[in-house]
C-alpha positions as YAML, in Angstrom:
chain: A
units: angstrom
residues:
- id: 1
  name: MET
  ca: [41.02, -60.54, 16.99]
- id: 2
  name: GLU
  ca: [41.22, -60.00, 13.20]
- id: 3
  name: THR
  ca: [40.29, -56.53, 11.98]
- id: 4
  name: ILE
  ca: [39.77, -55.01, 8.53]
- id: 5
  name: THR
  ca: [43.27, -53.54, 8.51]
- id: 6
  name: SER
  ca: [45.16, -56.43, 10.14]
- id: 7
  name: HIS
  ca: [46.44, -57.92, 6.87]
- id: 8
  name: HIS
  ca: [49.35, -56.90, 4.67]
- id: 9
  name: TRP
  ca: [48.28, -54.02, 2.40]
- id: 10
  name: ALA
  ca: [49.42, -52.97, -1.05]
- id: 11
  name: VAL
  ca: [49.35, -49.19, -1.46]
- id: 12
  name: ILE
  ca: [49.14, -47.75, -4.99]
- id: 13
  name: ILE
  ca: [49.79, -44.00, -5.18]
- id: 14
  name: ASN
  ca: [49.29, -41.64, -8.09]
- id: 15
  name: PRO
  ca: [51.64, -38.71, -7.33]
- id: 16
  name: LYS
  ca: [50.27, -36.68, -10.28]
- id: 17
  name: SER
  ca: [46.70, -36.78, -9.01]
- id: 18
  name: GLY
  ca: [46.14, -33.62, -6.97]
- id: 19
  name: LYS
  ca: [49.84, -32.68, -6.69]
- id: 20
  name: THR
  ca: [49.37, -30.08, -3.95]
- id: 21
  name: LYS
  ca: [50.93, -31.10, -0.62]
- id: 22
  name: PHE
  ca: [51.68, -34.59, -1.95]
- id: 23
  name: ARG
  ca: [54.79, -35.19, 0.17]
- id: 24
  name: LYS
  ca: [53.00, -34.03, 3.32]
- id: 25
  name: GLN
  ca: [50.08, -36.38, 2.65]
- id: 26
  name: GLN
  ca: [52.30, -39.36, 1.86]
- id: 27
  name: LYS
  ca: [54.38, -38.80, 4.99]
- id: 28
  name: TYR
  ca: [51.24, -38.62, 7.16]
- id: 29
  name: LEU
  ca: [49.80, -41.79, 5.57]
- id: 30
  name: PHE
  ca: [52.96, -43.85, 6.05]
- id: 31
  name: MET
  ca: [53.42, -42.60, 9.62]
- id: 32
  name: THR
  ca: [49.80, -43.44, 10.49]
- id: 33
  name: LEU
  ca: [49.99, -46.94, 8.98]
- id: 34
  name: LYS
  ca: [53.20, -47.72, 10.84]
- id: 35
  name: HIS
  ca: [51.82, -46.35, 14.10]
- id: 36
  name: ALA
  ca: [48.75, -48.61, 13.67]
- id: 37
  name: GLY
  ca: [51.01, -51.62, 13.11]
- id: 38
  name: ILE
  ca: [49.80, -52.16, 9.54]
- id: 39
  name: GLN
  ca: [52.28, -53.83, 7.22]
- id: 40
  name: PHE
  ca: [52.31, -52.44, 3.69]
- id: 41
  name: GLU
  ca: [54.21, -52.20, 0.45]
- id: 42
  name: TYR
  ca: [53.73, -49.26, -1.87]
- id: 43
  name: ARG
  ca: [54.27, -48.31, -5.50]
- id: 44
  name: LEU
  ca: [54.06, -44.92, -7.22]
- id: 45
  name: THR
  ca: [52.47, -44.82, -10.66]
- id: 46
  name: LYS
  ca: [54.68, -43.47, -13.43]
- id: 47
  name: PHE
  ca: [52.47, -43.42, -16.54]
- id: 48
  name: ALA
  ca: [48.86, -43.83, -17.68]
- id: 49
  name: GLY
  ca: [47.78, -47.44, -17.14]
- id: 50
  name: HIS
  ca: [50.56, -48.17, -14.64]
- id: 51
  name: ALA
  ca: [48.16, -48.56, -11.70]
- id: 52
  name: SER
  ca: [46.44, -51.39, -13.59]
- id: 53
  name: LYS
  ca: [49.71, -53.26, -14.05]
- id: 54
  name: ILE
  ca: [50.71, -52.73, -10.40]
- id: 55
  name: ALA
  ca: [47.33, -53.95, -9.10]
- id: 56
  name: LYS
  ca: [47.43, -57.04, -11.30]
- id: 57
  name: TYR
  ca: [50.93, -57.84, -10.05]
- id: 58
  name: PHE
  ca: [49.92, -57.44, -6.41]
- id: 59
  name: VAL
  ca: [46.80, -59.64, -6.52]
- id: 60
  name: GLU
  ca: [48.57, -62.32, -8.56]
- id: 61
  name: ASN
  ca: [51.21, -62.34, -5.83]
- id: 62
  name: ASN
  ca: [48.70, -63.09, -3.06]
- id: 63
  name: PHE
  ca: [47.86, -59.59, -1.85]
- id: 64
  name: GLN
  ca: [44.19, -59.42, -0.89]
- id: 65
  name: ASN
  ca: [44.11, -55.81, 0.26]
- id: 66
  name: ILE
  ca: [44.75, -52.76, -1.92]
- id: 67
  name: MET
  ca: [44.67, -49.09, -0.93]
- id: 68
  name: VAL
  ca: [44.32, -46.57, -3.76]
- id: 69
  name: VAL
  ca: [45.73, -43.08, -3.19]
- id: 70
  name: GLY
  ca: [44.49, -41.12, -6.17]
- id: 71
  name: GLY
  ca: [41.45, -40.09, -8.17]
- id: 72
  name: ASP
  ca: [38.69, -41.81, -10.10]
- id: 73
  name: GLY
  ca: [41.04, -42.71, -12.95]
- id: 74
  name: THR
  ca: [43.55, -44.37, -10.64]
- id: 75
  name: MET
  ca: [40.80, -46.34, -8.90]
- id: 76
  name: SER
  ca: [39.45, -47.44, -12.28]
- id: 77
  name: GLU
  ca: [42.89, -48.59, -13.41]
- id: 78
  name: VAL
  ca: [43.28, -50.59, -10.21]
- id: 79
  name: ILE
  ca: [39.89, -52.24, -10.71]
- id: 80
  name: ASN
  ca: [40.87, -53.18, -14.27]
- id: 81
  name: GLY
  ca: [44.13, -54.66, -12.99]
- id: 82
  name: ILE
  ca: [42.36, -56.68, -10.31]
- id: 83
  name: PHE
  ca: [39.65, -58.05, -12.60]
- id: 84
  name: SER
  ca: [42.04, -58.89, -15.42]
- id: 85
  name: ALA
  ca: [44.31, -60.82, -13.06]
- id: 86
  name: ASN
  ca: [44.57, -64.59, -13.07]
- id: 87
  name: ILE
  ca: [42.84, -65.25, -9.75]
- id: 88
  name: GLU
  ca: [39.82, -67.37, -8.80]
- id: 89
  name: ASN
  ca: [37.75, -65.06, -6.57]
- id: 90
  name: THR
  ca: [37.71, -61.28, -6.38]
- id: 91
  name: ASN
  ca: [34.98, -61.04, -3.75]
- id: 92
  name: VAL
  ca: [37.48, -61.88, -1.00]
- id: 93
  name: LEU
  ca: [39.59, -58.86, -1.96]
- id: 94
  name: LYS
  ca: [39.38, -55.54, -0.13]
- id: 95
  name: ILE
  ca: [39.96, -52.05, -1.50]
- id: 96
  name: ALA
  ca: [40.31, -48.73, 0.29]
- id: 97
  name: LEU
  ca: [40.42, -45.20, -1.14]
- id: 98
  name: ILE
  ca: [42.28, -42.06, -0.13]
- id: 99
  name: PRO
  ca: [40.97, -39.53, -2.73]
- id: 100
  name: ARG
  ca: [43.44, -37.18, -4.41]
- id: 101
  name: GLY
  ca: [41.95, -36.60, -7.87]
- id: 102
  name: THR
  ca: [40.11, -33.96, -9.89]
- id: 103
  name: GLY
  ca: [36.50, -35.13, -9.72]
- id: 104
  name: ASN
  ca: [36.56, -37.72, -6.90]
- id: 105
  name: ASP
  ca: [33.07, -38.86, -7.86]
- id: 106
  name: TRP
  ca: [33.51, -42.38, -6.49]
- id: 107
  name: GLY
  ca: [34.80, -41.06, -3.18]
- id: 108
  name: ARG
  ca: [32.03, -38.44, -3.06]
- id: 109
  name: PHE
  ca: [29.37, -41.18, -2.88]
- id: 110
  name: TRP
  ca: [31.00, -42.53, 0.30]
- id: 111
  name: ASN
  ca: [31.66, -39.07, 1.79]
- id: 112
  name: LEU
  ca: [35.38, -39.57, 1.25]
- id: 113
  name: THR
  ca: [36.68, -36.10, 0.40]
- id: 114
  name: SER
  ca: [40.03, -34.44, -0.23]
- id: 115
  name: ASP
  ca: [40.44, -34.29, 3.55]
- id: 116
  name: TYR
  ca: [43.03, -37.07, 3.53]
- id: 117
  name: LYS
  ca: [43.19, -37.33, 7.32]
- id: 118
  name: HIS
  ca: [39.46, -38.10, 7.42]
- id: 119
  name: SER
  ca: [39.82, -40.72, 4.66]
- id: 120
  name: ILE
  ca: [42.72, -42.39, 6.48]
- id: 121
  name: ASP
  ca: [40.64, -42.42, 9.67]
- id: 122
  name: VAL
  ca: [37.82, -44.13, 7.71]
- id: 123
  name: PHE
  ca: [40.33, -46.73, 6.55]
- id: 124
  name: LEU
  ca: [41.33, -47.45, 10.15]
- id: 125
  name: LYS
  ca: [37.81, -47.51, 11.63]
- id: 126
  name: GLY
  ca: [35.48, -48.26, 8.70]
- id: 127
  name: LYS
  ca: [33.41, -51.29, 7.76]
- id: 128
  name: LEU
  ca: [33.38, -53.64, 4.79]
- id: 129
  name: GLN
  ca: [30.76, -53.16, 2.08]
- id: 130
  name: PRO
  ca: [30.44, -55.57, -0.87]
- id: 131
  name: ILE
  ca: [30.15, -53.49, -4.07]
- id: 132
  name: ASP
  ca: [29.23, -54.15, -7.68]
- id: 133
  name: ILE
  ca: [31.56, -53.62, -10.64]
- id: 134
  name: GLY
  ca: [30.56, -52.74, -14.21]
- id: 135
  name: LYS
  ca: [31.89, -54.52, -17.28]
- id: 136
  name: VAL
  ca: [32.02, -53.56, -20.96]
- id: 137
  name: ASP
  ca: [32.68, -56.18, -23.65]
- id: 138
  name: TYR
  ca: [33.39, -55.31, -27.29]
- id: 139
  name: ASP
  ca: [35.36, -56.45, -30.32]
- id: 140
  name: MET
  ca: [38.47, -54.61, -31.48]
- id: 141
  name: GLU
  ca: [39.60, -55.60, -34.96]
- id: 142
  name: GLY
  ca: [38.45, -59.16, -34.36]
- id: 143
  name: ASP
  ca: [39.80, -59.46, -30.82]
- id: 144
  name: LYS
  ca: [37.41, -59.64, -27.86]
- id: 145
  name: GLU
  ca: [38.20, -56.92, -25.30]
- id: 146
  name: THR
  ca: [36.85, -56.24, -21.81]
- id: 147
  name: HIS
  ca: [37.02, -53.04, -19.78]
- id: 148
  name: PHE
  ca: [35.80, -52.76, -16.19]
- id: 149
  name: PHE
  ca: [34.42, -49.68, -14.44]
- id: 150
  name: ILE
  ca: [33.64, -48.93, -10.82]
- id: 151
  name: ASN
  ca: [31.58, -45.72, -11.11]
- id: 152
  name: SER
  ca: [30.11, -45.12, -14.57]
- id: 153
  name: ILE
  ca: [30.53, -45.26, -18.32]
- id: 154
  name: GLY
  ca: [29.49, -42.46, -20.64]
- id: 155
  name: PHE
  ca: [28.70, -41.92, -24.33]
- id: 156
  name: GLY
  ca: [28.21, -38.82, -26.46]
- id: 157
  name: LEU
  ca: [28.52, -35.45, -24.72]
- id: 158
  name: ASP
  ca: [29.53, -37.22, -21.49]
- id: 159
  name: ALA
  ca: [32.66, -38.65, -23.13]
- id: 160
  name: THR
  ca: [33.38, -35.41, -25.02]
- id: 161
  name: VAL
  ca: [33.43, -33.49, -21.72]
- id: 162
  name: VAL
  ca: [35.93, -36.01, -20.30]
- id: 163
  name: ASN
  ca: [38.12, -35.63, -23.38]
- id: 164
  name: ILE
  ca: [38.15, -31.82, -23.09]
- id: 165
  name: THR
  ca: [38.86, -32.07, -19.36]
- id: 166
  name: HIS
  ca: [41.97, -34.16, -20.03]
- id: 167
  name: ARG
  ca: [43.24, -31.53, -22.48]
- id: 168
  name: LEU
  ca: [42.62, -28.71, -20.00]
- id: 169
  name: LYS
  ca: [44.40, -30.63, -17.21]
- id: 170
  name: GLU
  ca: [47.51, -30.87, -19.39]
- id: 171
  name: ILE
  ca: [47.53, -27.07, -19.60]
- id: 172
  name: PHE
  ca: [46.19, -25.90, -16.25]
- id: 173
  name: GLY
  ca: [46.68, -28.92, -13.95]
- id: 174
  name: SER
  ca: [44.04, -30.79, -11.95]
- id: 175
  name: HIS
  ca: [41.24, -28.64, -10.54]
- id: 176
  name: SER
  ca: [37.72, -29.66, -9.49]
- id: 177
  name: PHE
  ca: [36.05, -27.01, -11.67]
- id: 178
  name: MET
  ca: [37.56, -28.44, -14.89]
- id: 179
  name: TYR
  ca: [34.55, -30.67, -15.57]
- id: 180
  name: THR
  ca: [32.15, -27.74, -15.33]
- id: 181
  name: VAL
  ca: [34.31, -25.62, -17.66]
- id: 182
  name: SER
  ca: [34.50, -28.51, -20.12]
- id: 183
  name: LEU
  ca: [30.74, -29.07, -19.95]
- id: 184
  name: LEU
  ca: [29.96, -25.44, -20.69]
- id: 185
  name: SER
  ca: [32.44, -25.37, -23.58]
- id: 186
  name: ALA
  ca: [30.90, -28.45, -25.26]
- id: 187
  name: VAL
  ca: [27.21, -28.54, -24.41]
- id: 188
  name: PHE
  ca: [26.03, -25.95, -26.96]
- id: 189
  name: THR
  ca: [28.10, -27.26, -29.88]
- id: 190
  name: TYR
  ca: [27.90, -31.05, -29.50]
- id: 191
  name: MET
  ca: [25.74, -32.83, -32.10]
- id: 192
  name: SER
  ca: [23.50, -35.83, -31.34]
- id: 193
  name: HIS
  ca: [24.20, -39.28, -32.85]
- id: 194
  name: LYS
  ca: [21.98, -42.23, -33.65]
- id: 195
  name: VAL
  ca: [22.05, -44.99, -31.04]
- id: 196
  name: LYS
  ca: [20.29, -48.33, -30.60]
- id: 197
  name: ILE
  ca: [19.92, -49.75, -27.09]
- id: 198
  name: HIS
  ca: [18.68, -53.24, -26.31]
- id: 199
  name: TYR
  ca: [17.86, -54.30, -22.73]
- id: 200
  name: THR
  ca: [15.62, -57.07, -21.37]
- id: 201
  name: ASP
  ca: [12.90, -57.27, -24.06]
- id: 202
  name: LYS
  ca: [13.02, -53.59, -25.06]
- id: 203
  name: ILE
  ca: [14.70, -51.70, -27.89]
- id: 204
  name: ILE
  ca: [15.31, -47.94, -27.97]
- id: 205
  name: GLU
  ca: [16.36, -46.19, -31.17]
- id: 206
  name: GLU
  ca: [16.94, -42.47, -30.75]
- id: 207
  name: ASN
  ca: [19.17, -39.53, -31.53]
- id: 208
  name: MET
  ca: [21.42, -39.63, -28.45]
- id: 209
  name: PHE
  ca: [22.85, -36.40, -27.09]
- id: 210
  name: THR
  ca: [24.47, -37.98, -24.04]
- id: 211
  name: MET
  ca: [24.22, -41.17, -22.01]
- id: 212
  name: ASN
  ca: [25.53, -42.24, -18.63]
- id: 213
  name: ILE
  ca: [25.38, -45.85, -17.41]
- id: 214
  name: ALA
  ca: [26.13, -45.81, -13.72]
- id: 215
  name: ASN
  ca: [27.06, -47.85, -10.70]
- id: 216
  name: GLY
  ca: [27.40, -44.71, -8.55]
- id: 217
  name: CYS
  ca: [25.28, -41.55, -8.63]
- id: 218
  name: TYR
  ca: [27.98, -38.89, -9.20]
- id: 219
  name: SER
  ca: [29.97, -38.06, -12.33]
- id: 220
  name: GLY
  ca: [31.84, -35.10, -13.79]
- id: 221
  name: GLY
  ca: [32.93, -33.63, -10.46]
- id: 222
  name: GLY
  ca: [29.62, -33.80, -8.59]
- id: 223
  name: MET
  ca: [26.97, -33.91, -11.31]
- id: 224
  name: LYS
  ca: [24.04, -36.23, -10.54]
- id: 225
  name: GLN
  ca: [23.14, -37.74, -13.89]
- id: 226
  name: THR
  ca: [21.83, -40.89, -12.21]
- id: 227
  name: PRO
  ca: [20.66, -39.70, -8.77]
- id: 228
  name: ALA
  ca: [19.20, -43.05, -7.65]
- id: 229
  name: ALA
  ca: [22.25, -45.18, -8.47]
- id: 230
  name: VAL
  ca: [23.84, -47.13, -5.61]
- id: 231
  name: PRO
  ca: [26.81, -49.47, -6.14]
- id: 232
  name: TYR
  ca: [25.45, -52.44, -4.17]
- id: 233
  name: ASP
  ca: [21.99, -53.16, -5.64]
- id: 234
  name: GLY
  ca: [23.12, -55.37, -8.53]
- id: 235
  name: LEU
  ca: [21.75, -52.89, -11.10]
- id: 236
  name: LEU
  ca: [22.99, -50.32, -13.58]
- id: 237
  name: ASP
  ca: [21.18, -46.98, -13.69]
- id: 238
  name: VAL
  ca: [20.90, -45.64, -17.24]
- id: 239
  name: MET
  ca: [20.27, -42.00, -18.17]
- id: 240
  name: MET
  ca: [20.00, -40.95, -21.82]
- id: 241
  name: ALA
  ca: [19.23, -37.48, -23.17]
- id: 242
  name: LYS
  ca: [17.49, -37.40, -26.54]
- id: 243
  name: LYS
  ca: [18.26, -34.62, -29.02]
- id: 244
  name: PRO
  ca: [17.59, -31.42, -27.03]
- id: 245
  name: THR
  ca: [16.71, -27.87, -28.02]
- id: 246
  name: PHE
  ca: [18.67, -24.87, -26.72]
- id: 247
  name: PHE
  ca: [16.07, -24.33, -24.00]
- id: 248
  name: ASP
  ca: [16.12, -28.05, -23.09]
- id: 249
  name: ILE
  ca: [19.86, -27.72, -22.44]
- id: 250
  name: ILE
  ca: [19.38, -24.64, -20.24]
- id: 251
  name: GLY
  ca: [16.73, -26.45, -18.22]
- id: 252
  name: ALA
  ca: [18.83, -29.60, -17.85]
- id: 253
  name: LEU
  ca: [21.95, -27.72, -16.70]
- id: 254
  name: ARG
  ca: [20.01, -26.37, -13.71]
- id: 255
  name: ARG
  ca: [19.04, -29.91, -12.70]
- id: 256
  name: LEU
  ca: [22.46, -31.56, -13.07]
- id: 257
  name: PHE
  ca: [23.57, -30.77, -9.53]
- id: 258
  name: ASN
  ca: [20.29, -30.93, -7.60]
- id: 259
  name: GLY
  ca: [19.32, -34.54, -8.37]
- id: 260
  name: LYS
  ca: [16.28, -33.62, -10.51]
- id: 261
  name: LEU
  ca: [17.71, -34.29, -13.97]
- id: 262
  name: LEU
  ca: [15.51, -37.35, -14.59]
- id: 263
  name: GLU
  ca: [12.40, -35.14, -14.38]
- id: 264
  name: HIS
  ca: [13.39, -33.34, -17.59]
- id: 265
  name: PRO
  ca: [11.22, -34.32, -20.60]
- id: 266
  name: VAL
  ca: [14.15, -35.14, -22.94]
- id: 267
  name: ILE
  ca: [15.56, -37.67, -20.47]
- id: 268
  name: LEU
  ca: [15.00, -41.43, -20.67]
- id: 269
  name: SER
  ca: [15.99, -43.49, -17.62]
- id: 270
  name: PHE
  ca: [15.79, -47.11, -16.53]
- id: 271
  name: GLN
  ca: [17.57, -49.77, -14.48]
- id: 272
  name: THR
  ca: [18.93, -53.03, -15.83]
- id: 273
  name: GLN
  ca: [21.55, -55.70, -15.20]
- id: 274
  name: ASN
  ca: [22.83, -55.57, -18.77]
- id: 275
  name: LEU
  ca: [22.32, -53.77, -22.07]
- id: 276
  name: ASP
  ca: [23.72, -53.64, -25.59]
- id: 277
  name: VAL
  ca: [24.65, -50.29, -27.14]
- id: 278
  name: ILE
  ca: [25.13, -49.84, -30.89]
- id: 279
  name: CYS
  ca: [26.46, -46.45, -31.98]
- id: 280
  name: ASP
  ca: [28.84, -44.80, -34.44]
- id: 281
  name: ASP
  ca: [32.34, -46.23, -34.31]
- id: 282
  name: ASN
  ca: [33.74, -42.70, -34.08]
- id: 283
  name: ALA
  ca: [31.62, -41.91, -31.00]
- id: 284
  name: LEU
  ca: [33.69, -41.29, -27.88]
- id: 285
  name: ILE
  ca: [33.24, -43.55, -24.84]
- id: 286
  name: GLU
  ca: [34.58, -42.93, -21.34]
- id: 287
  name: ALA
  ca: [34.72, -45.16, -18.28]
- id: 288
  name: ASP
  ca: [35.42, -43.57, -14.88]
- id: 289
  name: GLY
  ca: [36.88, -40.53, -16.63]
- id: 290
  name: ILE
  ca: [39.16, -42.57, -18.91]
- id: 291
  name: ILE
  ca: [38.62, -42.57, -22.68]
- id: 292
  name: VAL
  ca: [38.07, -46.16, -23.91]
- id: 293
  name: ASN
  ca: [39.24, -46.99, -27.43]
- id: 294
  name: GLY
  ca: [36.51, -49.47, -28.29]
- id: 295
  name: MET
  ca: [34.22, -50.36, -31.16]
- id: 296
  name: SER
  ca: [30.44, -50.79, -31.29]
- id: 297
  name: PRO
  ca: [28.47, -52.85, -30.35]
- id: 298
  name: TYR
  ca: [29.14, -52.65, -26.59]
- id: 299
  name: LYS
  ca: [27.78, -55.24, -24.17]
- id: 300
  name: ILE
  ca: [27.54, -53.63, -20.74]
- id: 301
  name: SER
  ca: [26.77, -55.60, -17.58]
- id: 302
  name: ILE
  ca: [27.06, -55.53, -13.79]
- id: 303
  name: ILE
  ca: [28.96, -57.98, -11.59]
- id: 304
  name: PRO
  ca: [27.12, -58.05, -8.22]
- id: 305
  name: ASN
  ca: [29.11, -58.19, -4.95]
- id: 306
  name: ALA
  ca: [32.32, -58.29, -6.98]
- id: 307
  name: ILE
  ca: [34.72, -56.92, -4.34]
- id: 308
  name: GLN
  ca: [34.68, -55.42, -0.83]
- id: 309
  name: MET
  ca: [35.39, -51.78, -0.01]
- id: 310
  name: ILE
  ca: [36.18, -50.10, 3.28]
- id: 311
  name: VAL
  ca: [33.53, -47.39, 3.83]
- id: 312
  name: PRO
  ca: [32.48, -45.11, 6.72]
...
């Protein structure tokens, strides 16, 4: 009888993501896979963007199953490698996640935590769930570019916090509280920017403080900017904060972790399958915690049932 884990698996490991006890975790993973009779090949990432190149190589060489051992950034790179590969169908592919990163927001949605033994057990006993994937199209100096995301994409303060977090990680290493420290260091000094959003038959023109366009509900190490987002409904959940006052910011910070952010009066929220975003070219954009070097306008859309994931 064929099972989820009966095929040959490609294992992509980011050794820099959550360095603590890395050798112990890798040894346990390999031992467990061999004991279960699962054939696999593995690669360690060596530089930023390497996971994307490895994933593209694997799927173009007939691997249909990829395990990601790393954080949100590693998973995002893998997704970009898969969806940029020269293959006909991605919805037959399977991915699995063993979280090892700083925020682990994608894993958090599925109750996959830093308890690697639990995540490996989910891999062995879990079920397949078709999931959606986000896509961002834009022009870069006349060339059409596409970037994919699995969890969310952020503009304004959202992207600034990611940028500060990367700088802090270079100094202090990867820690889950980095996003909160970065948020508190930026939230009272960041300035709003003009933005124009077009979706369905509606147009929004506002001073944007921050915006998160989400496939999953968590971002920034457990913040719930889009509490109703689920990655299998064929929709993007959009949260935008208009220009806030000091007291608006205080009120919003309290709601970021309890799922009540959308009740705040400066917040606009809606669901859509696609939207266009026009903003300043110097505005930062992040996708799954990775800064994207793009240029406005951005065409953002969802690909329903794009790939299958092993979940609890």
